[in-house]
DRENLUMMAR-452846 format. One record per residue (C-alpha): chain; y, z, x; residue in one letter. Coordinates in nm, 3 decimals, always signed. Each point is the difference from the previous one (the first is absolute). Example, Ala and Ser with C-alpha at 12.3 -4.5 7.8 and 13.67 -1.06 7.14 Angstrom:
BEGIN
{ch:A, Y:-0.450, Z:+0.780, X:+1.230, aa:A}
{ch:A, Y:+0.344, Z:-0.066, X:+0.137, aa:S}
//
This chain:
BEGIN
{ch:A, Y:+13.608, Z:-7.665, X:-8.063, aa:X}
{ch:A, Y:+0.172, Z:+0.240, X:-0.250, aa:X}
{ch:A, Y:-0.141, Z:+0.302, X:-0.142, aa:X}
{ch:A, Y:-0.030, Z:-0.198, X:-0.380, aa:X}
{ch:A, Y:-0.179, Z:-0.299, X:+0.158, aa:X}
{ch:A, Y:-0.231, Z:+0.215, X:+0.208, aa:X}
{ch:A, Y:-0.126, Z:+0.204, X:-0.291, aa:X}
{ch:A, Y:-0.079, Z:-0.334, X:-0.202, aa:X}
{ch:A, Y:-0.158, Z:-0.171, X:+0.285, aa:X}
{ch:A, Y:-0.231, Z:+0.334, X:+0.078, aa:X}
{ch:A, Y:-0.084, Z:+0.001, X:-0.413, aa:X}
{ch:A, Y:-0.076, Z:-0.345, X:+0.000, aa:X}
{ch:A, Y:-0.242, Z:+0.045, X:+0.293, aa:X}
{ch:A, Y:-0.146, Z:+0.296, X:-0.152, aa:X}
{ch:A, Y:-0.095, Z:-0.187, X:-0.327, aa:X}
{ch:A, Y:-0.117, Z:-0.271, X:+0.167, aa:X}
{ch:A, Y:-0.229, Z:+0.142, X:+0.241, aa:X}
{ch:A, Y:-0.123, Z:+0.260, X:-0.319, aa:X}
{ch:A, Y:-0.094, Z:-0.327, X:-0.214, aa:X}
{ch:A, Y:-0.216, Z:-0.133, X:+0.293, aa:X}
{ch:A, Y:-0.206, Z:+0.311, X:-0.028, aa:X}
{ch:A, Y:-0.008, Z:+0.075, X:-0.369, aa:X}
{ch:A, Y:+0.183, Z:+0.314, X:+0.079, aa:X}
{ch:A, Y:+0.283, Z:+0.188, X:-0.222, aa:X}
{ch:A, Y:+0.339, Z:-0.016, X:+0.210, aa:X}
{ch:A, Y:+0.153, Z:+0.337, X:+0.032, aa:X}
{ch:A, Y:+0.317, Z:+0.047, X:-0.209, aa:X}
{ch:A, Y:+0.321, Z:-0.029, X:+0.192, aa:X}
{ch:A, Y:-0.148, Z:-0.122, X:+0.340, aa:X}
{ch:A, Y:-2.264, Z:-4.083, X:+0.246, aa:X}
{ch:A, Y:-0.222, Z:+0.256, X:-0.160, aa:X}
{ch:A, Y:-0.386, Z:-0.072, X:+0.022, aa:X}
{ch:A, Y:-0.204, Z:-0.105, X:-0.345, aa:X}
{ch:A, Y:-0.090, Z:+0.289, X:-0.209, aa:X}
{ch:A, Y:-0.304, Z:+0.155, X:+0.106, aa:X}
{ch:A, Y:-0.316, Z:+0.009, X:-0.257, aa:X}
{ch:A, Y:-0.308, Z:+0.199, X:+0.024, aa:X}
{ch:A, Y:-0.204, Z:-0.309, X:-0.110, aa:X}
{ch:A, Y:+0.150, Z:-0.213, X:+0.338, aa:X}
{ch:A, Y:-0.081, Z:+0.341, X:+0.216, aa:X}
{ch:A, Y:-0.342, Z:+0.010, X:-0.147, aa:X}
{ch:A, Y:-0.094, Z:-0.354, X:+0.087, aa:X}
{ch:A, Y:+0.223, Z:-0.023, X:+0.330, aa:X}
{ch:A, Y:-0.257, Z:-0.008, X:+0.318, aa:X}
{ch:A, Y:+0.192, Z:+0.250, X:+0.246, aa:X}
{ch:A, Y:+0.060, Z:-0.060, X:+0.354, aa:X}
{ch:A, Y:+0.078, Z:+0.279, X:+0.261, aa:X}
{ch:A, Y:+0.362, Z:-0.020, X:+0.119, aa:X}
{ch:A, Y:+0.000, Z:+0.052, X:+0.346, aa:X}
{ch:A, Y:+0.359, Z:+0.130, X:+0.013, aa:X}
{ch:A, Y:+0.031, Z:+0.371, X:+0.113, aa:X}
{ch:A, Y:+0.365, Z:+0.007, X:-0.045, aa:X}
{ch:A, Y:+0.269, Z:-0.248, X:-0.182, aa:X}
{ch:A, Y:+0.355, Z:+0.046, X:-0.093, aa:X}
{ch:A, Y:+0.297, Z:-0.201, X:-0.141, aa:X}
{ch:A, Y:+0.355, Z:+0.090, X:+0.034, aa:X}
{ch:A, Y:+0.274, Z:-0.148, X:-0.170, aa:X}
{ch:A, Y:+0.311, Z:+0.026, X:+0.256, aa:X}
{ch:A, Y:+0.397, Z:-0.024, X:-0.036, aa:X}
{ch:A, Y:+0.087, Z:-0.374, X:-0.039, aa:X}
{ch:A, Y:-0.311, Z:-0.112, X:-0.176, aa:X}
{ch:A, Y:-0.230, Z:-0.002, X:+0.283, aa:X}
{ch:A, Y:-0.368, Z:+0.135, X:-0.013, aa:X}
{ch:A, Y:-0.230, Z:+0.182, X:+0.284, aa:X}
{ch:A, Y:-0.346, Z:-0.063, X:-0.084, aa:X}
{ch:A, Y:-0.224, Z:+0.228, X:+0.265, aa:X}
{ch:A, Y:-0.398, Z:+0.025, X:+0.017, aa:X}
{ch:A, Y:-0.299, Z:+0.092, X:+0.157, aa:X}
{ch:A, Y:-0.327, Z:-0.187, X:-0.020, aa:X}
{ch:A, Y:-0.243, Z:+0.118, X:+0.262, aa:X}
{ch:A, Y:-0.299, Z:-0.194, X:-0.148, aa:X}
{ch:A, Y:+0.232, Z:-0.329, X:-0.009, aa:X}
{ch:A, Y:+0.086, Z:-0.247, X:+0.279, aa:X}
{ch:A, Y:+0.324, Z:-0.108, X:-0.170, aa:X}
{ch:A, Y:+0.211, Z:+0.047, X:-0.332, aa:X}
{ch:A, Y:+0.192, Z:-0.266, X:-0.193, aa:X}
{ch:A, Y:+0.309, Z:+0.150, X:-0.170, aa:X}
{ch:A, Y:+0.081, Z:-0.182, X:-0.364, aa:X}
{ch:A, Y:+0.249, Z:+0.033, X:-0.251, aa:X}
{ch:A, Y:+0.055, Z:-0.268, X:-0.307, aa:X}
{ch:A, Y:-0.291, Z:-0.179, X:+0.101, aa:X}
{ch:A, Y:+0.138, Z:-0.090, X:+0.353, aa:X}
{ch:A, Y:-0.070, Z:+0.111, X:+0.350, aa:X}
{ch:A, Y:+0.313, Z:+0.191, X:+0.145, aa:X}
{ch:A, Y:-0.187, Z:+0.172, X:+0.311, aa:X}
{ch:A, Y:-0.339, Z:+0.003, X:+0.192, aa:X}
{ch:A, Y:-0.105, Z:+0.288, X:+0.240, aa:X}
{ch:A, Y:-0.249, Z:+0.158, X:+0.158, aa:X}
{ch:A, Y:-0.245, Z:+0.291, X:-0.141, aa:X}
{ch:A, Y:+0.302, Z:+0.237, X:+0.065, aa:X}
{ch:A, Y:+0.354, Z:-0.104, X:-0.068, aa:X}
{ch:A, Y:+0.326, Z:+0.018, X:-0.126, aa:X}
{ch:A, Y:+0.244, Z:-0.277, X:-0.144, aa:X}
{ch:A, Y:+0.369, Z:-0.028, X:-0.110, aa:X}
{ch:A, Y:-0.011, Z:-0.238, X:-0.277, aa:X}
{ch:A, Y:+0.349, Z:-0.139, X:-0.097, aa:X}
{ch:A, Y:+0.145, Z:-0.296, X:-0.215, aa:X}
{ch:A, Y:-0.179, Z:+0.051, X:-0.314, aa:X}
{ch:A, Y:+0.124, Z:-0.020, X:-0.369, aa:X}
{ch:A, Y:+0.113, Z:+0.291, X:-0.212, aa:X}
{ch:A, Y:-0.296, Z:+0.160, X:-0.173, aa:X}
{ch:A, Y:-0.034, Z:+0.310, X:-0.253, aa:X}
{ch:A, Y:-0.246, Z:+0.067, X:+0.226, aa:X}
{ch:A, Y:-0.158, Z:-0.174, X:+0.363, aa:X}
{ch:A, Y:-0.360, Z:-0.003, X:+0.003, aa:X}
{ch:A, Y:-0.201, Z:-0.086, X:+0.303, aa:X}
{ch:A, Y:-0.354, Z:-0.088, X:+0.046, aa:X}
{ch:A, Y:-0.148, Z:+0.100, X:+0.353, aa:X}
{ch:A, Y:-0.291, Z:-0.241, X:+0.059, aa:X}
{ch:A, Y:-0.253, Z:+0.075, X:+0.254, aa:X}
{ch:A, Y:-0.216, Z:-0.256, X:+0.176, aa:X}
{ch:A, Y:-0.321, Z:+0.219, X:-0.092, aa:X}
{ch:A, Y:-0.018, Z:+0.228, X:-0.313, aa:X}
{ch:A, Y:+0.212, Z:+0.045, X:-0.326, aa:X}
{ch:A, Y:+0.405, Z:-0.078, X:-0.005, aa:X}
{ch:A, Y:+0.209, Z:+0.280, X:-0.097, aa:X}
{ch:A, Y:+0.306, Z:-0.041, X:-0.270, aa:X}
{ch:A, Y:+0.322, Z:+0.237, X:+0.067, aa:X}
{ch:A, Y:+0.333, Z:+0.057, X:-0.039, aa:X}
{ch:A, Y:+0.260, Z:+0.261, X:+0.104, aa:X}
{ch:A, Y:-0.056, Z:+0.314, X:-0.160, aa:X}
{ch:A, Y:+0.346, Z:+0.055, X:-0.134, aa:X}
{ch:A, Y:+0.135, Z:-0.159, X:-0.319, aa:X}
{ch:A, Y:+0.342, Z:-0.026, X:+0.041, aa:X}
{ch:A, Y:+0.206, Z:+0.093, X:-0.304, aa:X}
{ch:A, Y:+0.365, Z:+0.049, X:-0.044, aa:X}
{ch:A, Y:-0.104, Z:+0.342, X:-0.226, aa:X}
{ch:A, Y:-0.259, Z:+0.164, X:+0.218, aa:X}
{ch:A, Y:-0.068, Z:+0.099, X:+0.357, aa:X}
{ch:A, Y:-0.330, Z:+0.086, X:-0.002, aa:X}
{ch:A, Y:-0.183, Z:-0.273, X:-0.214, aa:X}
{ch:A, Y:-0.294, Z:-0.101, X:+0.206, aa:X}
{ch:A, Y:-0.368, Z:-0.172, X:-0.037, aa:X}
{ch:A, Y:-0.298, Z:+0.271, X:+0.011, aa:X}
{ch:A, Y:-0.221, Z:-0.236, X:+0.174, aa:X}
{ch:A, Y:-0.024, Z:-0.205, X:+0.330, aa:X}
{ch:A, Y:-0.207, Z:+0.279, X:+0.150, aa:X}
{ch:A, Y:-0.363, Z:-0.021, X:+0.183, aa:X}
{ch:A, Y:-0.270, Z:+0.236, X:-0.115, aa:X}
{ch:A, Y:-0.227, Z:+0.158, X:+0.224, aa:X}
{ch:A, Y:-0.266, Z:-0.244, X:-0.061, aa:X}
{ch:A, Y:+0.199, Z:-0.265, X:+0.088, aa:X}
{ch:A, Y:+0.129, Z:-0.151, X:-0.323, aa:X}
{ch:A, Y:+0.374, Z:-0.024, X:-0.110, aa:X}
{ch:A, Y:+0.172, Z:+0.125, X:-0.318, aa:X}
{ch:A, Y:+0.152, Z:-0.310, X:-0.178, aa:X}
{ch:A, Y:+0.361, Z:-0.036, X:-0.014, aa:X}
{ch:A, Y:+0.226, Z:-0.102, X:-0.316, aa:X}
{ch:A, Y:-0.232, Z:+0.208, X:-0.228, aa:X}
{ch:A, Y:+0.140, Z:+0.315, X:+0.020, aa:X}
{ch:A, Y:+0.346, Z:+0.152, X:+0.091, aa:X}
{ch:A, Y:+0.165, Z:+0.369, X:+0.033, aa:X}
{ch:A, Y:+0.363, Z:+0.070, X:-0.043, aa:X}
{ch:A, Y:+0.302, Z:+0.235, X:-0.011, aa:X}
{ch:A, Y:+0.184, Z:-0.008, X:-0.327, aa:X}
{ch:A, Y:+0.074, Z:-0.298, X:-0.238, aa:X}
{ch:A, Y:+0.316, Z:+0.098, X:-0.170, aa:X}
{ch:A, Y:+0.242, Z:-0.215, X:+0.231, aa:X}
{ch:A, Y:-0.180, Z:-0.338, X:-0.029, aa:X}
{ch:A, Y:+0.207, Z:-0.282, X:-0.021, aa:X}
{ch:A, Y:-0.056, Z:-0.300, X:-0.243, aa:X}
{ch:A, Y:-0.132, Z:-0.199, X:+0.317, aa:X}
{ch:A, Y:-0.238, Z:+0.275, X:+0.113, aa:X}
{ch:A, Y:-0.148, Z:-0.028, X:-0.353, aa:X}
{ch:A, Y:-0.026, Z:-0.343, X:+0.002, aa:X}
{ch:A, Y:-0.150, Z:+0.013, X:+0.358, aa:X}
{ch:A, Y:-0.252, Z:+0.250, X:-0.114, aa:X}
{ch:A, Y:-0.126, Z:-0.195, X:-0.279, aa:X}
{ch:A, Y:-0.035, Z:-0.294, X:+0.209, aa:X}
{ch:A, Y:-0.203, Z:+0.218, X:+0.256, aa:X}
{ch:A, Y:-0.221, Z:+0.093, X:-0.288, aa:X}
{ch:A, Y:+0.069, Z:+0.377, X:-0.060, aa:X}
{ch:A, Y:-0.168, Z:+0.056, X:-0.351, aa:X}
{ch:A, Y:-0.058, Z:+0.357, X:-0.005, aa:X}
{ch:A, Y:+0.260, Z:+0.292, X:+0.090, aa:X}
{ch:A, Y:-0.147, Z:+0.386, X:+0.019, aa:X}
{ch:A, Y:+0.313, Z:+0.251, X:-0.021, aa:X}
{ch:A, Y:-0.112, Z:+0.304, X:+0.194, aa:X}
{ch:A, Y:+0.322, Z:+0.175, X:-0.052, aa:X}
{ch:A, Y:+0.082, Z:+0.321, X:-0.196, aa:X}
{ch:A, Y:+0.182, Z:-0.048, X:-0.356, aa:X}
{ch:A, Y:+0.331, Z:+0.109, X:+0.143, aa:X}
{ch:A, Y:-0.026, Z:-0.278, X:+0.285, aa:X}
{ch:A, Y:-0.072, Z:-0.246, X:-0.292, aa:X}
{ch:A, Y:+0.256, Z:+0.067, X:-0.210, aa:X}
{ch:A, Y:+0.283, Z:+0.044, X:+0.259, aa:X}
{ch:A, Y:-0.137, Z:-0.337, X:+0.169, aa:X}
{ch:A, Y:-0.202, Z:-0.209, X:-0.220, aa:X}
{ch:A, Y:-0.214, Z:-0.262, X:+0.126, aa:X}
{ch:A, Y:+0.090, Z:-0.373, X:+0.019, aa:X}
{ch:A, Y:-0.334, Z:-0.173, X:-0.021, aa:X}
{ch:A, Y:-0.051, Z:-0.410, X:+0.029, aa:X}
{ch:A, Y:-0.028, Z:-0.158, X:-0.355, aa:X}
{ch:A, Y:-0.338, Z:-0.001, X:-0.137, aa:X}
{ch:A, Y:-0.106, Z:+0.304, X:+0.208, aa:X}
{ch:A, Y:-0.178, Z:+0.267, X:-0.138, aa:X}
{ch:A, Y:+0.167, Z:+0.345, X:+0.067, aa:X}
{ch:A, Y:-0.247, Z:+0.327, X:+0.047, aa:X}
{ch:A, Y:+0.132, Z:+0.339, X:+0.035, aa:X}
{ch:A, Y:-0.219, Z:+0.194, X:+0.261, aa:X}
{ch:A, Y:+0.198, Z:+0.314, X:+0.028, aa:X}
{ch:A, Y:-0.182, Z:+0.185, X:+0.318, aa:X}
{ch:A, Y:+0.234, Z:+0.289, X:+0.013, aa:X}
{ch:A, Y:+0.063, Z:+0.116, X:-0.373, aa:X}
{ch:A, Y:-0.247, Z:+0.296, X:+0.044, aa:X}
{ch:A, Y:+0.128, Z:+0.143, X:+0.308, aa:X}
{ch:A, Y:+0.279, Z:+0.197, X:+0.065, aa:X}
{ch:A, Y:+0.051, Z:-0.039, X:+0.376, aa:X}
{ch:A, Y:+0.291, Z:-0.230, X:-0.034, aa:X}
{ch:A, Y:+0.218, Z:+0.200, X:-0.267, aa:X}
{ch:A, Y:+0.255, Z:+0.146, X:+0.251, aa:X}
{ch:A, Y:+0.164, Z:-0.041, X:+0.325, aa:X}
{ch:A, Y:-0.130, Z:+0.147, X:+0.319, aa:X}
{ch:A, Y:+0.229, Z:+0.223, X:+0.215, aa:X}
{ch:A, Y:-0.125, Z:-0.063, X:+0.349, aa:X}
{ch:A, Y:-0.179, Z:-0.275, X:+0.174, aa:X}
{ch:A, Y:-0.318, Z:+0.195, X:+0.029, aa:X}
{ch:A, Y:-0.001, Z:+0.030, X:-0.370, aa:X}
{ch:A, Y:+0.056, Z:-0.355, X:-0.052, aa:X}
{ch:A, Y:-0.263, Z:-0.113, X:+0.193, aa:X}
{ch:A, Y:-0.233, Z:+0.248, X:-0.153, aa:X}
{ch:A, Y:+0.104, Z:-0.146, X:-0.373, aa:X}
{ch:A, Y:-0.102, Z:-0.351, X:+0.128, aa:X}
{ch:A, Y:-0.350, Z:+0.132, X:+0.125, aa:X}
{ch:A, Y:-0.071, Z:+0.209, X:-0.298, aa:X}
{ch:A, Y:+0.122, Z:-0.367, X:-0.208, aa:X}
{ch:A, Y:-0.278, Z:-0.166, X:+0.197, aa:X}
{ch:A, Y:-0.258, Z:+0.230, X:-0.077, aa:X}
{ch:A, Y:+0.072, Z:+0.008, X:-0.380, aa:X}
{ch:A, Y:-0.020, Z:-0.405, X:+0.015, aa:X}
{ch:A, Y:-0.336, Z:+0.048, X:+0.080, aa:X}
{ch:A, Y:-0.128, Z:+0.280, X:-0.221, aa:X}
{ch:A, Y:+0.234, Z:+0.061, X:-0.250, aa:X}
{ch:A, Y:-0.087, Z:-0.102, X:-0.368, aa:X}
{ch:A, Y:+0.292, Z:-0.254, X:-0.080, aa:X}
{ch:A, Y:-0.051, Z:-0.141, X:+0.328, aa:X}
{ch:A, Y:-0.345, Z:-0.087, X:+0.005, aa:X}
{ch:A, Y:+0.070, Z:-0.173, X:-0.364, aa:X}
{ch:A, Y:+0.255, Z:-0.188, X:+0.152, aa:X}
{ch:A, Y:-0.176, Z:-0.142, X:+0.283, aa:X}
{ch:A, Y:-0.305, Z:-0.062, X:-0.230, aa:X}
{ch:A, Y:+0.226, Z:-0.197, X:-0.196, aa:X}
{ch:A, Y:+0.130, Z:-0.204, X:+0.318, aa:X}
{ch:A, Y:-0.339, Z:-0.077, X:+0.189, aa:X}
{ch:A, Y:-0.164, Z:-0.098, X:-0.349, aa:X}
{ch:A, Y:+0.276, Z:-0.243, X:-0.067, aa:X}
{ch:A, Y:-0.044, Z:-0.153, X:+0.313, aa:X}
{ch:A, Y:-0.379, Z:+0.005, X:-0.017, aa:X}
{ch:A, Y:-0.004, Z:-0.149, X:-0.386, aa:X}
{ch:A, Y:+0.294, Z:-0.257, X:+0.036, aa:X}
{ch:A, Y:-0.192, Z:-0.334, X:+0.124, aa:X}
{ch:A, Y:+0.390, Z:-0.147, X:+0.025, aa:X}
{ch:A, Y:+0.097, Z:+0.267, X:+0.225, aa:X}
{ch:A, Y:+0.399, Z:+0.007, X:+0.096, aa:X}
{ch:A, Y:-0.012, Z:+0.382, X:-0.047, aa:X}
{ch:A, Y:+0.312, Z:+0.204, X:+0.121, aa:X}
{ch:A, Y:+0.003, Z:+0.382, X:+0.011, aa:X}
{ch:A, Y:+0.332, Z:+0.221, X:+0.119, aa:X}
{ch:A, Y:+0.176, Z:+0.300, X:-0.026, aa:X}
{ch:A, Y:+0.353, Z:+0.069, X:+0.063, aa:X}
{ch:A, Y:+0.034, Z:-0.039, X:+0.425, aa:X}
{ch:A, Y:-0.352, Z:-0.201, X:+0.006, aa:X}
{ch:A, Y:-0.163, Z:+0.242, X:+0.239, aa:X}
{ch:A, Y:-0.146, Z:+0.313, X:-0.122, aa:X}
{ch:A, Y:-0.173, Z:-0.024, X:-0.348, aa:X}
{ch:A, Y:-0.018, Z:-0.399, X:+0.080, aa:X}
{ch:A, Y:-0.135, Z:+0.092, X:+0.357, aa:X}
{ch:A, Y:-0.259, Z:+0.170, X:-0.106, aa:X}
{ch:A, Y:-0.098, Z:-0.257, X:-0.257, aa:X}
{ch:A, Y:+0.010, Z:-0.251, X:+0.288, aa:X}
{ch:A, Y:-0.209, Z:+0.240, X:+0.225, aa:X}
{ch:A, Y:-0.231, Z:+0.042, X:-0.227, aa:X}
{ch:A, Y:-0.048, Z:-0.348, X:-0.115, aa:X}
{ch:A, Y:-0.034, Z:-0.091, X:+0.368, aa:X}
{ch:A, Y:-0.245, Z:+0.263, X:+0.069, aa:X}
{ch:A, Y:-0.241, Z:-0.057, X:-0.272, aa:X}
{ch:A, Y:+0.003, Z:-0.402, X:+0.121, aa:X}
{ch:A, Y:-0.146, Z:+0.139, X:+0.342, aa:X}
{ch:A, Y:+0.369, Z:+0.002, X:+0.245, aa:X}
{ch:A, Y:-0.036, Z:+0.210, X:+0.274, aa:X}
{ch:A, Y:+0.222, Z:+0.300, X:-0.012, aa:X}
{ch:A, Y:+0.226, Z:-0.117, X:+0.270, aa:X}
{ch:A, Y:+0.095, Z:-0.294, X:-0.182, aa:X}
{ch:A, Y:+0.050, Z:+0.201, X:-0.330, aa:X}
{ch:A, Y:+0.223, Z:+0.260, X:+0.208, aa:X}
{ch:A, Y:+0.206, Z:-0.318, X:+0.126, aa:X}
{ch:A, Y:+0.028, Z:-0.146, X:-0.337, aa:X}
{ch:A, Y:+0.137, Z:+0.339, X:-0.117, aa:X}
{ch:A, Y:+0.246, Z:+0.088, X:+0.263, aa:X}
{ch:A, Y:+0.147, Z:-0.327, X:-0.024, aa:X}
{ch:A, Y:+0.219, Z:+0.060, X:-0.269, aa:X}
{ch:A, Y:+0.177, Z:+0.223, X:+0.257, aa:X}
{ch:A, Y:+0.093, Z:-0.340, X:+0.147, aa:X}
{ch:A, Y:+0.088, Z:-0.176, X:-0.327, aa:X}
{ch:A, Y:+0.193, Z:+0.284, X:-0.141, aa:X}
{ch:A, Y:+0.184, Z:+0.089, X:+0.324, aa:X}
{ch:A, Y:+0.335, Z:-0.174, X:-0.087, aa:X}
{ch:A, Y:+0.002, Z:+0.142, X:-0.346, aa:X}
{ch:A, Y:-0.065, Z:+0.357, X:+0.099, aa:X}
{ch:A, Y:+0.231, Z:+0.000, X:+0.263, aa:X}
{ch:A, Y:+0.277, Z:-0.116, X:-0.266, aa:X}
{ch:A, Y:-0.128, Z:+0.310, X:-0.157, aa:X}
{ch:A, Y:+0.029, Z:+0.250, X:+0.288, aa:X}
{ch:A, Y:+0.324, Z:-0.134, X:+0.143, aa:X}
{ch:A, Y:+0.181, Z:+0.151, X:-0.307, aa:X}
{ch:A, Y:-0.122, Z:+0.335, X:+0.029, aa:X}
{ch:A, Y:+0.078, Z:+0.323, X:+0.192, aa:X}
{ch:A, Y:-0.222, Z:+0.015, X:+0.319, aa:X}
{ch:A, Y:-0.160, Z:+0.315, X:-0.156, aa:X}
{ch:A, Y:-0.090, Z:-0.173, X:-0.296, aa:X}
{ch:A, Y:-0.102, Z:-0.306, X:+0.147, aa:X}
{ch:A, Y:-0.240, Z:+0.174, X:+0.192, aa:X}
{ch:A, Y:-0.170, Z:+0.135, X:-0.326, aa:X}
{ch:A, Y:-0.005, Z:-0.325, X:-0.167, aa:X}
{ch:A, Y:-0.170, Z:-0.184, X:+0.290, aa:X}
{ch:A, Y:-0.326, Z:+0.130, X:-0.067, aa:X}
{ch:A, Y:+0.026, Z:-0.125, X:-0.330, aa:X}
{ch:A, Y:+0.125, Z:-0.360, X:+0.088, aa:X}
{ch:A, Y:-0.302, Z:-0.022, X:+0.269, aa:X}
{ch:A, Y:-0.330, Z:-0.086, X:-0.026, aa:X}
{ch:A, Y:-0.194, Z:+0.218, X:+0.275, aa:X}
{ch:A, Y:-0.394, Z:-0.003, X:+0.118, aa:X}
{ch:A, Y:+0.028, Z:+0.390, X:-0.112, aa:X}
{ch:A, Y:+0.016, Z:-0.143, X:-0.388, aa:X}
{ch:A, Y:-0.258, Z:-0.264, X:+0.010, aa:X}
{ch:A, Y:-0.215, Z:+0.281, X:+0.208, aa:X}
{ch:A, Y:+0.036, Z:+0.222, X:-0.313, aa:X}
{ch:A, Y:-0.104, Z:-0.252, X:-0.240, aa:X}
{ch:A, Y:-0.321, Z:-0.093, X:+0.194, aa:X}
{ch:A, Y:-0.052, Z:+0.370, X:+0.077, aa:X}
{ch:A, Y:+0.022, Z:+0.068, X:-0.397, aa:X}
{ch:A, Y:-0.265, Z:-0.262, X:-0.041, aa:X}
{ch:A, Y:-0.244, Z:+0.177, X:+0.241, aa:X}
{ch:A, Y:+0.101, Z:+0.361, X:-0.163, aa:X}
{ch:A, Y:-0.075, Z:-0.117, X:-0.359, aa:X}
{ch:A, Y:-0.257, Z:-0.294, X:+0.019, aa:X}
{ch:A, Y:-0.162, Z:+0.025, X:+0.315, aa:X}
{ch:A, Y:+0.058, Z:-0.351, X:+0.091, aa:X}
{ch:A, Y:+0.233, Z:-0.288, X:-0.086, aa:X}
{ch:A, Y:-0.313, Z:-0.205, X:-0.204, aa:X}
{ch:A, Y:-0.057, Z:+0.338, X:-0.178, aa:X}
{ch:A, Y:+0.385, Z:+0.002, X:-0.090, aa:X}
{ch:A, Y:-0.027, Z:-0.373, X:-0.132, aa:X}
{ch:A, Y:-0.269, Z:+0.107, X:-0.225, aa:X}
{ch:A, Y:+0.071, Z:+0.356, X:-0.111, aa:X}
{ch:A, Y:+0.390, Z:-0.040, X:+0.016, aa:X}
{ch:A, Y:+0.070, Z:-0.325, X:-0.091, aa:X}
{ch:A, Y:-0.320, Z:-0.082, X:-0.198, aa:X}
{ch:A, Y:-0.087, Z:-0.338, X:+0.250, aa:X}
{ch:A, Y:-0.359, Z:-0.070, X:+0.025, aa:X}
{ch:A, Y:-0.208, Z:-0.173, X:+0.266, aa:X}
{ch:A, Y:+0.005, Z:-0.311, X:-0.253, aa:X}
{ch:A, Y:+0.355, Z:+0.013, X:-0.059, aa:X}
{ch:A, Y:+0.085, Z:+0.049, X:+0.383, aa:X}
{ch:A, Y:-0.234, Z:-0.312, X:+0.081, aa:X}
{ch:A, Y:+0.179, Z:-0.188, X:-0.259, aa:X}
{ch:A, Y:+0.347, Z:+0.084, X:+0.143, aa:X}
{ch:A, Y:-0.123, Z:-0.101, X:+0.377, aa:X}
{ch:A, Y:-0.139, Z:-0.317, X:-0.131, aa:X}
{ch:A, Y:+0.331, Z:-0.100, X:-0.155, aa:X}
{ch:A, Y:+0.261, Z:+0.123, X:+0.254, aa:X}
{ch:A, Y:-0.210, Z:-0.059, X:+0.326, aa:X}
{ch:A, Y:-0.030, Z:-0.319, X:+0.177, aa:X}
{ch:A, Y:-0.261, Z:-0.084, X:+0.283, aa:X}
//
């Protein structure tokens, strides 16, 4: 690579990484029917016997379905109303030969207890890499977070017309943009036709992400400080209040929240929601850290164009790390004493609202 080409490549990579973080770059360097509260109130809940269950779409259009239901003797796997596999209380099957679909849903039907309705968490779009369902997790009391209701994502400015049509068919009706004004103006969202667009700027009041760090240690410290601000910063509390209120108040659901990379501001939004719903901390952490997997190729594309020293500084900014999430939870304890107090004093969510949120988003 000649020197001019090398400079252009590095400059492009620096700009891309900076936009992911909201930083200023340094100069010269088959969807389920909508859920309604009335239906939830009248539904007789049955205990779901599954302790774990996942659906993974593989290359080539096959699907791997895994489950464990210790209290059952057998499980039937169904999709599009037909049985595609049967297994024991614990099992894993790969299903092939299915027709293409916007999103392939499976029903895991135990011989005792209530069934579970699941799809792959990742929503495959041309213009995003980290668009996924916020649900599909088991709570501490054995219930499950509904899928197809709340989504999380990276930025939406690269969505294609086909992507937008797909999201409309999947029922995305409200989009919360967690990014700063500079990010929104340089890369404005594309949203599905008819969807509401709401600005919920998390970092508007923070001076954390205004200059580039000079060392890996500075970069990690910046991320830790930013995650603290996401809990106690006034604009952060206003933004996350808007998101959780929007999820609680929208009977139609189809709510999406996102930032630029879909990992930090979006990561805490998802962590706060799942924790409020009673999902265990280890599961919340796994969901948070999954951005490293979903963003691996995009992050490597950025780092590979940077000199080694600069790449070492950028890597903590592109990662999600347990230390970052720990900083948020530690800030909750420091400022509020408990997560429940954070919900009430920080975000204004009282017991009645939390109970309604759980009734709407949990099954089992």
